[in-house]
ZAMARGU-4260 file (C-alpha; in steps of 0.2 Angstrom, whole numbers, plus 5000, padded with zeros to 4 digits):
<rodrens>
0) 4438/4697/5055 | 4459/4706/5053 | 4460/4707/5071 | 4455/4688/5073 | 4468/4682/5058
5) 4481/4692/5068 | 4478/4685/5085 | 4478/4666/5077 | 4495/4671/5066 | 4503/4682/5083
10) 4499/4665/5092 | 4502/4650/5079 | 4518/4657/5080 | 4520/4659/5099 | 4522/4679/5102
15) 4514/4689/5115 | 4508/4701/5112 | 4522/4711/5116 | 4532/4702/5106 | 4524/4704/5090
20) 4525/4723/5095 | 4543/4723/5099 | 4546/4714/5080 | 4536/4725/5070 | 4540/4740/5081
25) 4523/4747/5087 | 4517/4747/5104 | 4508/4733/5113 | 4492/4744/5112 | 4493/4745/5094
30) 4495/4726/5094 | 4477/4724/5105 | 4468/4737/5096 | 4469/4727/5081 | 4468/4711/5086
35) 4451/4717/5096 | 4445/4726/5079 | 4447/4742/5086 | 4457/4749/5073 | 4466/4743/5056
40) 4484/4744/5054 | 4491/4759/5041 | 4493/4749/5021 | 4510/4751/5025 | 4509/4744/5042
45) 4498/4729/5035 | 4511/4726/5020 | 4523/4722/5036 | 4513/4710/5046 | 4509/4702/5030
50) 4529/4701/5027 | 4534/4695/5046 | 4518/4679/5043 | 4524/4676/5026 | 4504/4678/5021
55) 4494/4692/5011 | 4488/4706/5013 | 4472/4697/5006 | 4475/4684/5017 | 4475/4698/5031
60) 4460/4704/5023 | 4451/4688/5022 | 4452/4692/5001 | 4462/4674/5001 | 4467/4661/5012
65) 4485/4654/5005 | 4499/4655/5013 | 4518/4658/5007 | 4537/4655/5011 | 4547/4669/5006
70) 4562/4657/4998 | 4571/4672/4992 | 4592/4667/4992 | 4588/4650/4991 | 4594/4638/4979
75) 4582/4627/4967 | 4586/4612/4979 | 4584/4620/4993 | 4566/4625/4988 | 4564/4605/4982
80) 4566/4603/5002 | 4559/4614/5008 | 4542/4610/4998 | 4548/4590/5002 | 4545/4596/5019
85) 4529/4602/5017 | 4523/4587/5007 | 4529/4575/5023 | 4519/4586/5035 | 4504/4587/5026
90) 4503/4569/5023
</rodrens>
């Protein structure tokens, strides 16, 4: 469910609910409500959450399980280095 995914992502980033709320400019209560599946965020907030965690909205909504890394502004050489690091971590 959406709340479980947000909670796992938040914890994987080592953030408290308060810290995530500050990054997204919302209250701790909003984050708590999402994580407990009491409410869903607005579409605009869903996009902000997906951007913050570098996942797609489809990932947050359990429609797709792919993650992505924002590489805008990097050279092709830098992107190749990032890809190599990812490959090294996988092995």
